[in-house]
Structure formats: C-alpha cells, structure tokens
Biopython code that builds the backbone (N, CA, C, O; Angstrom):
import numpy as np
from Bio.PDB.StructureBuilder import StructureBuilder

atoms = [
    (1, "MET", "N", (13.340, 8.120, 8.854)),
    (1, "MET", "CA", (13.880, 6.889, 8.238)),
    (1, "MET", "C", (12.888, 5.957, 7.805)),
    (1, "MET", "O", (12.963, 5.248, 6.802)),
    (2, "ALA", "N", (11.632, 6.023, 8.916)),
    (2, "ALA", "CA", (10.683, 5.032, 8.758)),
    (2, "ALA", "C", (9.729, 5.687, 7.619)),
    (2, "ALA", "O", (9.125, 5.005, 6.790)),
    (3, "VAL", "N", (9.687, 6.824, 7.676)),
    (3, "VAL", "CA", (8.631, 7.670, 6.604)),
    (3, "VAL", "C", (9.039, 7.204, 5.146)),
    (3, "VAL", "O", (8.377, 6.725, 4.226)),
    (4, "ASP", "N", (10.439, 7.541, 5.288)),
    (4, "ASP", "CA", (11.180, 7.370, 3.790)),
    (4, "ASP", "C", (11.031, 5.781, 3.337)),
    (4, "ASP", "O", (10.956, 5.446, 2.155)),
    (5, "ALA", "N", (11.005, 4.987, 4.289)),
    (5, "ALA", "CA", (10.947, 3.306, 4.188)),
    (5, "ALA", "C", (9.526, 3.147, 3.371)),
    (5, "ALA", "O", (9.362, 2.701, 2.236)),
    (6, "ALA", "N", (8.254, 3.805, 4.584)),
    (6, "ALA", "CA", (6.996, 3.679, 4.063)),
    (6, "ALA", "C", (6.810, 4.452, 2.734)),
    (6, "ALA", "O", (6.040, 3.901, 1.948)),
    (7, "PHE", "N", (7.380, 5.657, 2.312)),
    (7, "PHE", "CA", (7.148, 6.314, 1.006)),
    (7, "PHE", "C", (7.598, 5.191, 0.053)),
    (7, "PHE", "O", (6.789, 4.726, -0.750)),
    (8, "ALA", "N", (9.302, 4.586, 0.140)),
    (8, "ALA", "CA", (9.472, 3.870, -0.890)),
    (8, "ALA", "C", (8.544, 2.440, -1.288)),
    (8, "ALA", "O", (8.219, 2.056, -2.411)),
    (9, "GLY", "N", (8.215, 1.737, 0.210)),
    (9, "GLY", "CA", (7.218, 0.906, -0.116)),
    (9, "GLY", "C", (5.618, 1.243, -0.628)),
    (9, "GLY", "O", (4.879, 0.329, -0.993)),
    (10, "ALA", "N", (5.320, 2.220, -0.615)),
    (10, "ALA", "CA", (3.725, 2.671, -0.846)),
    (10, "ALA", "C", (3.941, 2.782, -2.575)),
    (10, "ALA", "O", (3.070, 2.409, -3.362)),
    (11, "LEU", "N", (5.277, 3.369, -3.003)),
    (11, "LEU", "CA", (5.284, 3.542, -4.238)),
    (11, "LEU", "C", (5.734, 1.951, -4.802)),
    (11, "LEU", "O", (5.696, 1.718, -6.010)),
    (12, "LEU", "N", (6.011, 1.261, -4.157)),
    (12, "LEU", "CA", (6.488, 0.058, -4.580)),
    (12, "LEU", "C", (5.150, -0.934, -4.872)),
    (12, "LEU", "O", (4.937, -1.516, -5.936)),
    (13, "ALA", "N", (4.372, -0.979, -3.765)),
    (13, "ALA", "CA", (3.429, -1.863, -3.812)),
    (13, "ALA", "C", (2.250, -1.029, -4.822)),
    (13, "ALA", "O", (1.531, -1.764, -5.500)),
    (14, "ALA", "N", (2.040, 0.472, -4.932)),
    (14, "ALA", "CA", (1.447, 0.837, -6.100)),
    (14, "ALA", "C", (1.765, 0.326, -7.329)),
    (14, "ALA", "O", (0.894, -0.063, -8.107)),
    (15, "GLY", "N", (3.019, 0.289, -7.592)),
    (15, "GLY", "CA", (3.815, -0.112, -8.965)),
    (15, "GLY", "C", (3.093, -1.605, -8.975)),
    (15, "GLY", "O", (2.288, -1.885, -9.863)),
    (16, "ILE", "N", (3.412, -2.478, -7.997)),
    (16, "ILE", "CA", (2.986, -3.626, -8.190)),
    (16, "ILE", "C", (1.618, -4.065, -8.258)),
    (16, "ILE", "O", (1.398, -5.148, -8.802)),
    (17, "THR", "N", (0.558, -3.317, -7.736)),
    (17, "THR", "CA", (-1.019, -3.203, -8.135)),
    (17, "THR", "C", (-1.121, -2.681, -9.561)),
    (17, "THR", "O", (-2.042, -3.057, -10.285)),
    (18, "GLY", "N", (-0.334, -1.952, -9.918)),
    (18, "GLY", "CA", (-0.523, -1.190, -11.229)),
    (18, "GLY", "C", (-0.300, -2.385, -12.131)),
    (18, "GLY", "O", (-1.188, -2.617, -12.950)),
    (19, "ALA", "N", (0.808, -3.212, -12.096)),
    (19, "ALA", "CA", (1.387, -3.930, -13.116)),
    (19, "ALA", "C", (0.335, -5.276, -13.227)),
    (19, "ALA", "O", (-0.087, -5.750, -14.282)),
    (20, "LEU", "N", (-0.008, -5.821, -11.662)),
    (20, "LEU", "CA", (-1.085, -6.795, -11.821)),
    (20, "LEU", "C", (-2.731, -6.434, -12.491)),
    (20, "LEU", "O", (-3.576, -7.313, -12.660)),
    (21, "LEU", "N", (-2.860, -5.554, -12.683)),
    (21, "LEU", "CA", (-4.308, -5.188, -12.824)),
    (21, "LEU", "C", (-4.031, -4.582, -14.244)),
    (21, "LEU", "O", (-5.085, -4.645, -14.878)),
    (22, "VAL", "N", (-3.051, -4.030, -14.979)),
    (22, "VAL", "CA", (-2.443, -4.148, -16.119)),
    (22, "VAL", "C", (-2.599, -5.533, -17.038)),
    (22, "VAL", "O", (-3.013, -5.538, -18.197)),
    (23, "PHE", "N", (-2.299, -6.375, -16.493)),
    (23, "PHE", "CA", (-2.242, -7.510, -16.904)),
    (23, "PHE", "C", (-3.181, -8.520, -16.784)),
    (23, "PHE", "O", (-3.078, -9.620, -17.327)),
    (24, "SER", "N", (-4.380, -8.048, -15.858)),
    (24, "SER", "CA", (-4.997, -8.868, -15.599)),
    (24, "SER", "C", (-5.904, -9.650, -16.557)),
    (24, "SER", "O", (-5.946, -9.032, -17.621)),
    (25, "THR", "N", (-6.454, -10.477, -16.590)),
    (25, "THR", "CA", (-7.181, -11.209, -17.809)),
    (25, "THR", "C", (-8.864, -11.632, -17.032)),
    (25, "THR", "O", (-9.699, -12.304, -17.637)),
    (26, "ARG", "N", (-9.018, -11.237, -16.029)),
    (26, "ARG", "CA", (-10.453, -11.954, -15.355)),
    (26, "ARG", "C", (-10.845, -10.764, -14.622)),
    (26, "ARG", "O", (-10.061, -9.973, -14.098)),
    (27, "ALA", "N", (-12.300, -10.678, -14.622)),
    (27, "ALA", "CA", (-12.884, -9.772, -14.167)),
    (27, "ALA", "C", (-12.239, -9.146, -12.399)),
    (27, "ALA", "O", (-11.857, -10.000, -11.599)),
    (28, "LEU", "N", (-12.218, -8.170, -12.147)),
    (28, "LEU", "CA", (-11.852, -7.850, -10.851)),
    (28, "LEU", "C", (-12.458, -7.547, -9.494)),
    (28, "LEU", "O", (-11.871, -7.353, -8.430)),
    (29, "GLY", "N", (-13.670, -7.549, -9.738)),
    (29, "GLY", "CA", (-14.511, -7.722, -8.601)),
    (29, "GLY", "C", (-14.107, -6.014, -7.765)),
    (29, "GLY", "O", (-13.230, -5.152, -7.828)),
    (30, "LEU", "N", (-15.278, -6.261, -7.083)),
    (30, "LEU", "CA", (-15.105, -4.876, -5.628)),
    (30, "LEU", "C", (-13.572, -4.837, -5.212)),
    (30, "LEU", "O", (-12.807, -3.889, -5.390)),
    (31, "LEU", "N", (-13.228, -6.267, -4.523)),
    (31, "LEU", "CA", (-11.694, -6.239, -3.936)),
    (31, "LEU", "C", (-10.829, -5.694, -4.951)),
    (31, "LEU", "O", (-9.848, -5.019, -4.640)),
    (32, "GLY", "N", (-11.101, -5.920, -6.016)),
    (32, "GLY", "CA", (-9.853, -5.707, -7.176)),
    (32, "GLY", "C", (-9.755, -3.778, -7.334)),
    (32, "GLY", "O", (-8.810, -2.993, -7.276)),
    (33, "LEU", "N", (-11.053, -3.630, -7.521)),
    (33, "LEU", "CA", (-11.132, -2.092, -7.624)),
    (33, "LEU", "C", (-10.863, -1.657, -6.329)),
    (33, "LEU", "O", (-10.060, -0.724, -6.304)),
    (34, "GLY", "N", (-11.191, -1.954, -5.466)),
    (34, "GLY", "CA", (-10.350, -1.225, -4.069)),
    (34, "GLY", "C", (-8.480, -1.288, -3.983)),
    (34, "GLY", "O", (-7.784, -0.438, -3.427)),
    (35, "ALA", "N", (-8.040, -2.386, -4.613)),
    (35, "ALA", "CA", (-6.772, -2.402, -4.518)),
    (35, "ALA", "C", (-6.398, -1.149, -5.792)),
    (35, "ALA", "O", (-5.524, -0.285, -5.723)),
    (36, "ALA", "N", (-7.030, -1.310, -6.525)),
    (36, "ALA", "CA", (-6.567, 0.337, -7.496)),
    (36, "ALA", "C", (-6.942, 1.213, -6.735)),
    (36, "ALA", "O", (-6.016, 1.421, -5.952)),
    (37, "LEU", "N", (-7.771, 1.845, -6.519)),
    (37, "LEU", "CA", (-7.874, 2.948, -5.671)),
    (37, "LEU", "C", (-6.738, 2.787, -4.567)),
    (37, "LEU", "O", (-5.904, 3.660, -4.324)),
    (38, "SER", "N", (-6.803, 1.802, -4.061)),
    (38, "SER", "CA", (-5.695, 2.096, -2.700)),
    (38, "SER", "C", (-4.394, 2.489, -3.358)),
    (38, "SER", "O", (-3.658, 3.300, -2.795)),
    (39, "ALA", "N", (-4.038, 1.899, -4.645)),
    (39, "ALA", "CA", (-2.791, 1.772, -5.409)),
    (39, "ALA", "C", (-2.745, 3.371, -5.731)),
    (39, "ALA", "O", (-1.670, 3.934, -5.523)),
    (40, "LEU", "N", (-3.846, 4.144, -6.227)),
    (40, "LEU", "CA", (-3.978, 5.488, -6.532)),
    (40, "LEU", "C", (-3.917, 6.519, -5.485)),
    (40, "LEU", "O", (-3.348, 7.596, -5.662)),
    (41, "VAL", "N", (-4.429, 6.227, -4.533)),
    (41, "VAL", "CA", (-4.624, 7.185, -3.356)),
    (41, "VAL", "C", (-3.160, 7.057, -2.602)),
    (41, "VAL", "O", (-2.945, 7.993, -1.833)),
    (42, "ALA", "N", (-2.072, 6.022, -2.688)),
    (42, "ALA", "CA", (-1.270, 5.608, -1.751)),
    (42, "ALA", "C", (0.056, 6.462, -2.868)),
    (42, "ALA", "O", (0.975, 7.124, -2.388)),
    (43, "ALA", "N", (-0.122, 6.265, -4.203)),
    (43, "ALA", "CA", (0.619, 7.304, -4.941)),
    (43, "ALA", "C", (0.557, 8.556, -4.799)),
    (43, "ALA", "O", (1.499, 9.344, -4.719)),
    (44, "ALA", "N", (-0.594, 8.775, -4.764)),
    (44, "ALA", "CA", (-0.950, 10.464, -4.512)),
    (44, "ALA", "C", (-0.292, 11.067, -3.350)),
    (44, "ALA", "O", (0.417, 12.071, -3.277)),
    (45, "LEU", "N", (-0.751, 10.083, -2.297)),
    (45, "LEU", "CA", (-0.311, 10.879, -0.993)),
    (45, "LEU", "C", (1.144, 10.256, -0.611)),
    (45, "LEU", "O", (1.430, 10.652, 0.519)),
    (46, "ALA", "N", (1.933, 9.613, -1.026)),
    (46, "ALA", "CA", (3.112, 9.557, -1.101)),
    (46, "ALA", "C", (4.274, 10.495, -0.968)),
    (46, "ALA", "O", (5.249, 10.248, -0.259)),
    (47, "PHE", "N", (4.117, 11.642, -1.721)),
    (47, "PHE", "CA", (5.054, 12.881, -1.798)),
    (47, "PHE", "C", (4.488, 13.736, -0.448)),
    (47, "PHE", "O", (5.348, 14.063, 0.369)),
    (48, "PRO", "N", (2.983, 14.139, -0.156)),
    (48, "PRO", "CA", (2.895, 14.977, 1.001)),
    (48, "PRO", "C", (3.429, 13.989, 2.235)),
    (48, "PRO", "O", (3.863, 14.581, 3.223)),
    (49, "LEU", "N", (3.433, 12.313, 2.261)),
    (49, "LEU", "CA", (3.970, 11.885, 3.384)),
    (49, "LEU", "C", (5.423, 12.342, 3.568)),
    (49, "LEU", "O", (6.001, 12.812, 4.548)),
    (50, "ARG", "N", (5.800, 12.084, 2.431)),
    (50, "ARG", "CA", (7.558, 12.311, 2.830)),
    (50, "ARG", "C", (7.765, 13.573, 3.454)),
    (50, "ARG", "O", (8.575, 13.600, 4.381)),
    (51, "GLU", "N", (7.111, 14.762, 3.081)),
    (51, "GLU", "CA", (7.099, 16.300, 3.719)),
    (51, "GLU", "C", (6.782, 16.063, 4.922)),
    (51, "GLU", "O", (7.470, 16.874, 5.542)),
    (52, "GLY", "N", (6.133, 15.426, 5.734)),
    (52, "GLY", "CA", (5.664, 15.120, 6.752)),
    (52, "GLY", "C", (4.276, 15.482, 7.058)),
    (52, "GLY", "O", (4.079, 16.091, 8.110)),
    (53, "ARG", "N", (3.418, 15.235, 6.398)),
    (53, "ARG", "CA", (2.216, 15.980, 6.772)),
    (53, "ARG", "C", (1.668, 14.425, 7.496)),
    (53, "ARG", "O", (1.984, 13.274, 7.193)),
    (54, "SER", "N", (0.645, 14.989, 8.654)),
    (54, "SER", "CA", (0.124, 13.790, 9.519)),
    (54, "SER", "C", (-0.891, 13.151, 8.607)),
    (54, "SER", "O", (-1.116, 11.946, 8.503)),
    (55, "TRP", "N", (-1.643, 14.440, 7.771)),
    (55, "TRP", "CA", (-3.300, 13.744, 7.101)),
    (55, "TRP", "C", (-2.765, 12.983, 6.212)),
    (55, "TRP", "O", (-3.474, 12.061, 5.810)),
    (56, "ALA", "N", (-1.417, 13.119, 5.651)),
    (56, "ALA", "CA", (-1.258, 12.164, 4.402)),
    (56, "ALA", "C", (-0.553, 10.669, 5.277)),
    (56, "ALA", "O", (-0.770, 9.534, 4.851)),
    (57, "ARG", "N", (0.104, 10.881, 6.249)),
    (57, "ARG", "CA", (0.488, 9.477, 7.148)),
    (57, "ARG", "C", (-0.850, 8.654, 7.226)),
    (57, "ARG", "O", (-0.946, 7.455, 6.966)),
    (58, "ALA", "N", (-2.018, 9.612, 7.685)),
    (58, "ALA", "CA", (-3.405, 8.489, 8.167)),
    (58, "ALA", "C", (-4.021, 7.752, 6.462)),
    (58, "ALA", "O", (-4.331, 6.602, 6.154)),
    (59, "GLY", "N", (-3.992, 8.833, 5.800)),
    (59, "GLY", "CA", (-4.439, 8.419, 4.401)),
    (59, "GLY", "C", (-3.732, 7.447, 4.033)),
    (59, "GLY", "O", (-4.436, 6.450, 3.878)),
    (60, "VAL", "N", (-2.323, 7.215, 3.753)),
    (60, "VAL", "CA", (-1.588, 6.392, 3.145)),
    (60, "VAL", "C", (-1.711, 4.900, 4.181)),
    (60, "VAL", "O", (-1.712, 3.747, 3.750)),
    (61, "ALA", "N", (-1.779, 5.194, 5.194)),
    (61, "ALA", "CA", (-1.954, 4.290, 6.364)),
    (61, "ALA", "C", (-3.320, 3.644, 5.749)),
    (61, "ALA", "O", (-3.108, 2.571, 5.184)),
    (62, "ALA", "N", (-4.603, 4.054, 5.742)),
    (62, "ALA", "CA", (-5.683, 3.396, 5.340)),
    (62, "ALA", "C", (-5.659, 2.888, 4.103)),
    (62, "ALA", "O", (-5.989, 1.703, 4.037)),
    (63, "ALA", "N", (-5.326, 3.502, 2.945)),
    (63, "ALA", "CA", (-4.772, 2.856, 1.620)),
    (63, "ALA", "C", (-4.164, 1.600, 1.380)),
    (63, "ALA", "O", (-4.433, 0.770, 0.512)),
    (64, "ALA", "N", (-2.963, 1.568, 2.630)),
    (64, "ALA", "CA", (-2.474, 0.257, 2.612)),
    (64, "ALA", "C", (-3.510, -0.763, 3.006)),
    (64, "ALA", "O", (-3.657, -1.765, 2.305)),
    (65, "LEU", "N", (-4.371, -0.534, 4.283)),
    (65, "LEU", "CA", (-4.788, -1.355, 4.640)),
    (65, "LEU", "C", (-5.902, -2.086, 3.767)),
    (65, "LEU", "O", (-6.141, -3.289, 3.661)),
    (66, "LEU", "N", (-6.517, -0.966, 3.165)),
    (66, "LEU", "CA", (-7.405, -1.511, 1.647)),
    (66, "LEU", "C", (-6.544, -2.151, 0.866)),
    (66, "LEU", "O", (-6.748, -3.355, 0.708)),
    (67, "GLY", "N", (-5.641, -1.667, 0.339)),
    (67, "GLY", "CA", (-4.232, -2.326, -0.335)),
    (67, "GLY", "C", (-4.333, -3.836, -0.096)),
    (67, "GLY", "O", (-4.565, -4.691, -0.951)),
    (68, "ALA", "N", (-4.143, -3.998, 1.070)),
    (68, "ALA", "CA", (-3.971, -5.347, 1.552)),
    (68, "ALA", "C", (-5.036, -6.353, 1.385)),
    (68, "ALA", "O", (-4.869, -7.558, 1.192)),
    (69, "LEU", "N", (-6.122, -5.731, 1.478)),
    (69, "LEU", "CA", (-7.337, -6.418, 1.908)),
    (69, "LEU", "C", (-7.850, -6.889, -0.032)),
    (69, "LEU", "O", (-8.575, -7.806, -0.418)),
    (70, "GLY", "N", (-7.334, -6.144, -0.602)),
    (70, "GLY", "CA", (-7.435, -6.091, -2.174)),
    (70, "GLY", "C", (-6.363, -6.792, -3.180)),
    (70, "GLY", "O", (-6.504, -6.864, -4.401)),
    (71, "ALA", "N", (-5.349, -7.256, -2.488)),
    (71, "ALA", "CA", (-4.034, -7.726, -2.934)),
    (71, "ALA", "C", (-4.869, -9.085, -3.521)),
    (71, "ALA", "O", (-5.472, -9.046, -4.593)),
    (72, "PRO", "N", (-4.822, -10.109, -2.790)),
    (72, "PRO", "CA", (-5.355, -11.204, -3.196)),
    (72, "PRO", "C", (-6.212, -11.211, -4.591)),
    (72, "PRO", "O", (-5.960, -12.012, -5.492)),
    (73, "ALA", "N", (-7.353, -10.136, -4.678)),
    (73, "ALA", "CA", (-7.981, -10.417, -5.859)),
    (73, "ALA", "C", (-7.278, -9.446, -6.668)),
    (73, "ALA", "O", (-8.000, -9.342, -7.660)),
    (74, "ALA", "N", (-6.242, -8.640, -6.828)),
    (74, "ALA", "CA", (-5.594, -8.145, -7.737)),
    (74, "ALA", "C", (-4.574, -9.236, -8.139)),
    (74, "ALA", "O", (-4.074, -9.085, -9.254)),
    (75, "ALA", "N", (-4.235, -10.163, -7.518)),
    (75, "ALA", "CA", (-3.487, -11.106, -7.731)),
    (75, "ALA", "C", (-3.795, -12.565, -8.728)),
    (75, "ALA", "O", (-3.185, -13.252, -9.547)),
    (76, "ASN", "N", (-5.277, -12.515, -8.001)),
    (76, "ASN", "CA", (-6.328, -13.566, -8.829)),
    (76, "ASN", "C", (-6.584, -12.766, -9.913)),
    (76, "ASN", "O", (-6.787, -13.556, -10.835)),
    (77, "ALA", "N", (-6.694, -11.595, -10.343)),
    (77, "ALA", "CA", (-7.101, -11.407, -11.657)),
    (77, "ALA", "C", (-6.110, -11.682, -12.629)),
    (77, "ALA", "O", (-6.481, -11.918, -13.779)),
    (78, "ALA", "N", (-4.895, -11.686, -12.342)),
    (78, "ALA", "CA", (-3.854, -11.994, -13.328)),
    (78, "ALA", "C", (-3.432, -13.061, -13.676)),
    (78, "ALA", "O", (-2.866, -13.642, -12.749)),
    (79, "ALA", "N", (-3.447, -13.706, -14.782)),
    (79, "ALA", "CA", (-3.039, -14.748, -15.148)),
    (79, "ALA", "C", (-1.524, -14.988, -15.275)),
    (79, "ALA", "O", (-0.988, -14.135, -15.982)),
    (80, "GLY", "N", (-0.782, -15.816, -14.835)),
    (80, "GLY", "CA", (0.628, -16.348, -15.071)),
    (80, "GLY", "C", (1.196, -16.782, -13.525)),
    (80, "GLY", "O", (0.861, -16.483, -12.379)),
    (81, "VAL", "N", (2.192, -17.613, -14.102)),
    (81, "VAL", "CA", (2.970, -18.299, -12.792)),
    (81, "VAL", "C", (3.420, -17.167, -11.598)),
    (81, "VAL", "O", (3.411, -17.427, -10.395)),
    (82, "ALA", "N", (3.725, -16.152, -12.053)),
    (82, "ALA", "CA", (4.348, -15.088, -10.675)),
    (82, "ALA", "C", (3.430, -14.385, -10.311)),
    (82, "ALA", "O", (3.780, -13.482, -9.551)),
    (83, "ALA", "N", (2.090, -14.444, -10.614)),
    (83, "ALA", "CA", (0.818, -13.865, -9.982)),
    (83, "ALA", "C", (0.526, -14.174, -8.510)),
    (83, "ALA", "O", (-0.107, -13.311, -7.902)),
    (84, "PRO", "N", (0.871, -15.216, -7.886)),
    (84, "PRO", "CA", (0.752, -15.648, -6.791)),
    (84, "PRO", "C", (2.126, -15.063, -6.028)),
    (84, "PRO", "O", (2.023, -14.504, -4.936)),
    (85, "TRP", "N", (3.106, -15.196, -6.530)),
    (85, "TRP", "CA", (4.138, -14.459, -5.726)),
    (85, "TRP", "C", (4.180, -12.913, -5.834)),
    (85, "TRP", "O", (4.669, -12.374, -4.842)),
    (86, "LEU", "N", (3.797, -12.133, -6.768)),
    (86, "LEU", "CA", (3.616, -10.766, -6.838)),
    (86, "LEU", "C", (2.306, -10.440, -5.519)),
    (86, "LEU", "O", (2.366, -9.506, -4.718)),
    (87, "GLY", "N", (1.457, -11.230, -5.573)),
    (87, "GLY", "CA", (0.442, -11.045, -4.665)),
    (87, "GLY", "C", (0.773, -11.402, -3.105)),
    (87, "GLY", "O", (0.112, -10.902, -2.195)),
    (88, "CYS", "N", (1.683, -12.167, -2.909)),
    (88, "CYS", "CA", (2.312, -12.282, -1.605)),
    (88, "CYS", "C", (3.342, -11.069, -1.505)),
    (88, "CYS", "O", (3.409, -10.545, -0.393)),
    (89, "ALA", "N", (4.081, -10.597, -2.418)),
    (89, "ALA", "CA", (5.154, -9.291, -2.383)),
    (89, "ALA", "C", (4.020, -8.211, -2.321)),
    (89, "ALA", "O", (4.447, -7.367, -1.534)),
    (90, "LEU", "N", (3.008, -7.894, -2.685)),
    (90, "LEU", "CA", (2.244, -6.919, -2.666)),
    (90, "LEU", "C", (1.638, -6.507, -1.340)),
    (90, "LEU", "O", (1.421, -5.340, -1.014)),
    (91, "VAL", "N", (1.304, -7.940, -0.363)),
    (91, "VAL", "CA", (0.753, -8.067, 0.703)),
    (91, "VAL", "C", (1.321, -7.681, 1.789)),
    (91, "VAL", "O", (0.807, -7.098, 2.744)),
    (92, "ALA", "N", (2.645, -8.087, 1.600)),
    (92, "ALA", "CA", (4.069, -7.788, 2.424)),
    (92, "ALA", "C", (4.638, -6.380, 2.416)),
    (92, "ALA", "O", (5.129, -5.722, 3.334)),
    (93, "SER", "N", (4.421, -6.065, 1.005)),
    (93, "SER", "CA", (4.632, -4.388, 0.797)),
    (93, "SER", "C", (3.613, -3.515, 1.894)),
    (93, "SER", "O", (4.136, -2.938, 2.847)),
    (94, "TRP", "N", (2.294, -3.472, 1.704)),
    (94, "TRP", "CA", (1.248, -2.922, 2.298)),
    (94, "TRP", "C", (1.517, -2.930, 3.466)),
    (94, "TRP", "O", (1.716, -1.874, 4.067)),
    (95, "MET", "N", (1.592, -4.233, 4.116)),
    (95, "MET", "CA", (1.879, -4.294, 5.627)),
    (95, "MET", "C", (2.844, -3.602, 6.365)),
    (95, "MET", "O", (2.641, -3.109, 7.475)),
    (96, "ALA", "N", (4.372, -3.550, 5.462)),
    (96, "ALA", "CA", (5.408, -3.233, 5.943)),
    (96, "ALA", "C", (5.214, -1.404, 5.808)),
    (96, "ALA", "O", (5.847, -0.635, 6.532)),
    (97, "VAL", "N", (4.414, -1.030, 4.948)),
    (97, "VAL", "CA", (3.781, 0.447, 5.058)),
    (97, "VAL", "C", (3.387, 0.752, 6.373)),
    (97, "VAL", "O", (4.007, 1.465, 7.162)),
    (98, "VAL", "N", (1.932, -0.040, 6.633)),
    (98, "VAL", "CA", (1.698, -0.284, 7.777)),
    (98, "VAL", "C", (2.026, -0.132, 9.337)),
    (98, "VAL", "O", (1.539, 0.396, 10.337)),
    (99, "VAL", "N", (3.051, -0.843, 8.993)),
    (99, "VAL", "CA", (3.953, -1.331, 10.365)),
    (99, "VAL", "C", (4.796, 0.052, 10.575)),
    (99, "VAL", "O", (4.882, 0.561, 11.692)),
    (100, "LEU", "N", (5.402, 0.616, 9.436)),
    (100, "LEU", "CA", (6.162, 1.665, 9.412)),
    (100, "LEU", "C", (5.620, 3.105, 9.965)),
    (100, "LEU", "O", (6.127, 3.974, 10.674)),
    (101, "LEU", "N", (4.370, 2.960, 9.323)),
    (101, "LEU", "CA", (3.951, 4.234, 9.607)),
    (101, "LEU", "C", (3.064, 4.561, 11.169)),
    (101, "LEU", "O", (2.920, 5.599, 11.814)),
    (102, "LEU", "N", (2.700, 3.498, 11.332)),
    (102, "LEU", "CA", (2.161, 3.240, 13.104)),
    (102, "LEU", "C", (3.700, 3.502, 13.784)),
    (102, "LEU", "O", (3.701, 4.435, 14.587)),
    (103, "ARG", "N", (4.744, 2.964, 13.627)),
    (103, "ARG", "CA", (6.010, 3.014, 14.468)),
    (103, "ARG", "C", (6.014, 4.314, 14.543)),
    (103, "ARG", "O", (6.304, 4.779, 15.645)),
    (104, "VAL", "N", (5.708, 5.253, 13.447)),
    (104, "VAL", "CA", (6.005, 6.499, 13.460)),
    (104, "VAL", "C", (5.085, 7.255, 14.337)),
    (104, "VAL", "O", (5.493, 8.253, 14.930)),
    (105, "ASP", "N", (3.860, 6.834, 14.454)),
    (105, "ASP", "CA", (2.786, 7.601, 15.004)),
    (105, "ASP", "C", (3.097, 7.238, 16.705)),
    (105, "ASP", "O", (2.679, 8.007, 17.571)),
    (106, "ALA", "N", (3.743, 6.194, 16.998)),
    (106, "ALA", "CA", (3.811, 5.568, 18.245)),
    (106, "ALA", "C", (4.933, 6.089, 18.762)),
    (106, "ALA", "O", (5.038, 6.190, 19.984)),
    (107, "ALA", "N", (5.772, 6.430, 18.056)),
    (107, "ALA", "CA", (6.940, 7.257, 18.531)),
    (107, "ALA", "C", (6.895, 8.662, 19.060)),
    (107, "ALA", "O", (7.504, 9.067, 20.049)),
    (108, "ARG", "N", (5.799, 9.614, 17.985)),
    (108, "ARG", "CA", (5.401, 10.981, 18.287)),
    (108, "ARG", "C", (4.658, 10.681, 19.361)),
    (108, "ARG", "O", (5.033, 11.271, 20.375)),
    (109, "TYR", "N", (3.518, 9.804, 19.527)),
    (109, "TYR", "CA", (2.999, 9.896, 20.591)),
    (109, "TYR", "C", (3.718, 9.639, 21.858)),
    (109, "TYR", "O", (3.289, 10.422, 22.705)),
    (110, "PHE", "N", (4.605, 8.888, 22.319)),
    (110, "PHE", "CA", (5.188, 8.771, 23.349)),
    (110, "PHE", "C", (6.196, 9.689, 23.883)),
    (110, "PHE", "O", (6.399, 9.837, 25.088)),
    (111, "ALA", "N", (6.987, 10.463, 22.700)),
    (111, "ALA", "CA", (7.387, 11.822, 22.882)),
    (111, "ALA", "C", (6.800, 12.759, 23.374)),
    (111, "ALA", "O", (7.373, 13.574, 24.097)),
    (112, "ARG", "N", (5.439, 12.823, 23.049)),
    (112, "ARG", "CA", (4.995, 13.871, 23.729)),
    (112, "ARG", "C", (4.373, 13.519, 25.269)),
    (112, "ARG", "O", (4.046, 14.434, 26.024)),
    (113, "ARG", "N", (4.256, 12.201, 25.621)),
    (113, "ARG", "CA", (3.856, 11.809, 26.857)),
    (113, "ARG", "C", (4.936, 12.016, 27.802)),
    (113, "ARG", "O", (4.649, 12.345, 28.953)),
    (114, "SER", "N", (6.545, 11.811, 27.334)),
    (114, "SER", "CA", (7.267, 11.977, 28.410)),
    (114, "SER", "C", (8.302, 13.173, 28.375)),
    (114, "SER", "O", (9.021, 13.397, 29.349)),
]
sb = StructureBuilder()
sb.init_structure("model")
sb.init_model(0)
sb.init_chain("A")
sb.init_seg("    ")
for serial, (resi, resn, name, xyz) in enumerate(atoms, 1):
    if name == "N":
        sb.init_residue(resn, " ", resi, " ")
    sb.init_atom(name, np.array(xyz, "f"), 0.0, 1.0, " ", f" {name:<3s}", serial, name[0])
structure = sb.get_structure()
C-alpha cells in the first residue's frame, strides 16, 4: 500500500515539476535544474519501485529529497497566480514520497529484527 502511494506520489510530483518547468518564464538556476533532474529520475524509477526493487526505493527517495529542495526554485521560475500553490503541493508531494518510502524501509528493518 505504501509503495503504491509512493509510486503515485512520485509520478504526481514529476508531473507537477514538469508543468512548472514547461511554463517557466524565468531562468531556472541550479536548484531548478536539480528539480528537473529529480523529476526525470523519479519518473524513470517509479515502475521498478512498484515492482519492489530496493535500489529503486533508494533512488526515488534520493530524487524526492532533491526534488523537495529544488521545488521552490521550480515554482519561482513559473509566472502566475497558481505557481506558489503548485510549489507548496510539490514540496508536500515529494515529502509524502520520502515518508512513505521510509515507512516501508522501517517496516522491513523491524520485521527482520524480530
């Protein structure tokens, strides 16, 4: 359940990042490029994540952390009234992905210990 929600969250965040970057009117900067890179990595690793690959879980978690760091830069590059709200939704989506993946890792760790 948590992996499926993280899968959906990763694709949602990658889609929001893509939309913000397509409609950007300002220069992205390094954090904006990091947000674009994290969206590409998360979209590429989403399907192996859903299949249960542990390396994909680590990759999506790292991409989500980088995406949350670069989300304000991606939202700042887009002009419009909805850009700050989409930036907030983007940070929340990436952080939800991280929390869900850490939940899966913690559950597996404690299942092995007991």
